[in-house]
C-alpha positions, 0 to 999 in steps of 0.5 A: 654792666661789662657787656650790653646791647643798648639803644642808648648813647654811650656814656664813656665815663660810665663805661670806664667806671665798670673796669677802672682799677688802680692796677691798670696803667693803660685803657684802650678804647675802640669807639665805632661810629656811623660814617657818612660814606661807605664803598663810594656811597653817601650813607644817611644812617645805619640800622642795626638789628640784633638778637639781643640775648644771644648777642650779649651771651656771645659778647660775654664769651668774647670778653672771657676769651680775651681775658684768657688769651691776653694778659689784660685786667678787664674788658667791656663790650657795648653795642648799639642797635636800632636806627643810628644817624651819621656821627652816632656811636655804634660799638664801644670796646675798652680793654685795660691792662697793666701796660698798653700793648696787651690792651691794644692787642686785646681790643683789636682781637675783640672787635674782629671777633664781635664783627665775626661772631655776634648776631647783629645785622647791619643795613646801610641806608644810602642815597642809592638805596638800602643795603644789607652788609654781610662782612665784605658783601653788600646785598641790596635790600629788595 
């Protein structure tokens, strides 16, 4: 599965197996993780909510667009949802290319597009309370 919404932890070797080919000279991994701090607040965990079917459809569109826009060989996009503790993986994008430059560029573009377009909503649970994160906006949960 090259596109997946999951509650399960990522297996990086399994993921790479979906796009590994002899023609690829470079694989660029973007692995997002829950960090312990955000905007000066101590983060305890993140809660991701998603419209699963729609999220996977949009991630597949992003994947196809990346294949058209960049001279890459393939791309994988996986996103977690549910409650995730500090240090847990949140998103995995792997871009493969004959050379590293195109894979890096495609990976950067893809993470920006996922954050902008995919219907996944994030709440930060902190020592100061719970906050919805909407792009650069932080909205306290009521």
